[in-house]
Structure formats: structure tokens, C-alpha cells
C-alpha positions in Angstrom: 35.4 19.6 33.2 34.1 17.2 30.6 30.4 16.6 30.2 29.3 13.4 28.5 26.4 13.7 26.2 24.4 10.6 25.7 22.7 10.1 22.3 19.4 8.3 22.3 18.8 6.2 19.3 15.1 5.6 18.6 14.6 2.0 17.6 11.1 1.1 16.2 9.8 -2.4 15.8 11.9 -4.9 13.9 9.3 -5.3 11.1 8.7 -2.5 8.7 5.2 -1.2 8.5 3.9 -2.1 5.1 0.9 -0.1 4.1 -1.5 -0.9 1.3 -2.8 2.2 -0.6 -5.7 1.8 -2.9 -7.1 4.6 -5.2 -10.8 4.9 -4.8 -11.8 8.0 -6.6 -11.6 8.4 -10.3 -9.7 10.9 -12.5 -12.4 13.5 -13.3 -12.1 16.9 -11.8 -9.0 16.1 -9.7 -6.7 19.0 -8.8 -3.4 19.1 -10.6 -1.4 18.8 -7.4 -3.4 15.7 -6.2 -3.1 14.2 -9.6 0.7 14.7 -9.6 0.9 13.2 -6.1 -1.2 10.1 -7.1 1.1 9.8 -10.1 4.2 9.7 -7.9 2.6 7.0 -5.7 1.8 5.0 -9.0 -1.9 5.1 -8.4 -2.7 6.0 -12.0 -6.1 4.3 -12.4 -9.1 3.7 -10.2 -8.8 0.5 -7.9 -5.1 0.2 -8.3 -3.1 -0.7 -5.3 0.5 -0.1 -4.1 2.5 -1.3 -1.2 4.6 1.3 0.6 6.8 1.6 3.6 5.3 4.4 5.8 8.4 4.8 8.2 9.5 7.6 5.8 8.1 11.1 6.6 7.8 12.1 3.0 5.5 9.2 2.3 3.3 10.1 5.3 3.0 13.6 3.9 2.0 12.3 0.5 -0.8 10.1 2.1 -2.1 13.0 4.1 -2.3 15.0 0.9 -4.3 12.4 -1.0 -6.4 11.0 1.9 -9.6 12.1 0.3 -8.9 10.1 -2.8 -7.4 6.8 -1.5 -7.9 4.2 1.1 -4.9 3.0 3.0 -4.0 1.0 6.1 -1.5 -1.6 7.4 -1.7 -4.9 5.5 -1.3 -8.2 7.4 0.7 -11.2 6.1 -2.2 -13.5 5.1 -3.8 -10.8 3.1 -0.5 -9.9 1.5 0.1 -13.6 0.4 -3.5 -13.8 -1.1 -2.9 -10.5 -2.9 0.5 -11.8 -4.3 -1.1 -15.0 -5.4 -4.0 -13.5 -7.2 -2.8 -10.2 -8.5 1.0 -10.0 -8.7 2.5 -9.9 -12.1 6.1 -10.5 -12.9 8.1 -8.0 -14.8 9.7 -10.9 -16.7 6.4 -12.9 -17.3 7.2 -15.8 -15.0 3.9 -16.1 -13.3 4.4 -19.9 -12.4 7.6 -19.1 -10.6 5.9 -16.3 -8.6 3.0 -18.4 -7.5 5.4 -21.0 -5.9 7.3 -18.5 -3.8 4.7 -16.0 -2.5 5.3 -16.8 1.1 9.0 -16.1 0.7 8.2 -13.0 -1.3 5.9 -11.8 1.5 8.5 -12.3 4.1 11.0 -10.3 2.0 8.5 -7.4 1.5 7.8 -7.3 5.2 11.5 -7.2 5.9 11.8 -4.1 3.8 12.7 -5.1 0.2 10.8 -3.4 -2.8 8.6 -5.2 -5.3 10.8 -4.1 -8.2 13.9 -5.7 -6.5 11.9 -9.1 -6.4 10.9 -8.9 -10.1 7.2 -7.9 -9.5 5.5 -5.0 -10.9 5.2 -2.2 -8.3 1.4 -2.0 -8.4 -1.6 -4.3 -8.4 -4.8 -3.9 -10.4 -7.8 -4.8 -8.3 -11.5 -5.4 -9.2 -14.2 -3.1 -8.0 -15.3 -4.2 -4.5 -18.1 -6.8 -4.2 -21.3 -5.6 -2.7 -20.0 -2.1 -3.1 -18.4 0.6 -0.8 -19.2 4.0 0.6 -16.7 5.8 -1.7 -17.5 9.4 -0.8 -17.3 9.2 3.0 -14.3 9.1 5.3 -13.3 5.9 7.2 -15.7 5.2 10.1 -18.7 5.4 7.7 -16.9 5.0 4.3 -13.6 3.8 3.0 -11.6 6.9 2.3 -8.5 7.8 4.4 -6.7 5.6 7.1 -8.6 2.3 7.4 -6.0 0.9 9.8 -6.6 -2.8 10.0 -9.9 -2.8 8.0 -8.0 -2.3 4.8 -7.6 -6.1 4.8 -11.4 -6.6 4.5 -11.5 -4.1 1.6 -8.7 -5.9 -0.2 -10.4 -9.3 0.2 -13.6 -7.7 -1.3 -11.6 -6.5 -4.3 -9.7 -9.6 -5.1 
């Protein structure tokens, strides 16, 4: 007797979940392990931002480890286009070419490409937020941790 085994393949949404991670806390009195994790995420300075794909389990673990030092959440397409227009820097120095193709670049990022593959530096330097933030409190009252969709408001305050 042969038994047939069916294999279930989990299929997520077609779009990758692109997450923006912004370092909120500074570098003073940061634990070595946390500092090393922030370095691996390319968040070396205060108010720097990176875009990552959170479908990988390892990335989720890193975000959980540094949730008291960063604000993160899912970025939407209009905010991503605005971020690319104002803050993206080319690795080759061709900023004019980058400004023309930001919508195309945003589509490619959402589809799963990396910033380095597109000739863009893998991080963004942002301004301190206008009108301030609650930088020592967790999300519902402050900005630390998972901000979900409200990360877009925070990014717009920092552009």
C-alpha cells in the first residue's frame, strides 16, 4: 500500500514586505551586543534609516533585539518615492539620473531588489523630526519599536 503525502507550500503575498528601520537612540551607553546588531543593520548614526525585507526570520530576530533603540514599520509606496527623491544618494554620484527614475526604483525595491543592486547607498541620513518625538517611550505613546503604518508619518516629519 502506497500512501501519498501532500506537501503544502505556503505562499505569501506577491509583494515583499519592505520595512523602514530608523535609529532613534544615540550611541552613549549602548550594550556591546546591541551596538554590534545596529552595526550589522547599517544603523551607525542617530536618525539613519535602512530599508529591509522582513520575510527573513533572522531579520525579525535582529529587529526584536534592537526594538528599544529603533523605530520600524512597513513603508508605503508614496513615502518610499518621497524618501528616494529627497534622501537617496547614488554610489556613483549620478543624482540627476536617480531623481528621474524614482518611481521605477521604488517598484523594483518593492519587488525584492536591493538598494546596492540599483546603484544607491544602502542607507538614508534623515533630519531630526520636526516638532519633536517621544524618543524614550514605546510605540503607542512614543516612537520606539514597531510603528506599523505610522512609520510613514515619522519619515515625513524627518525629510
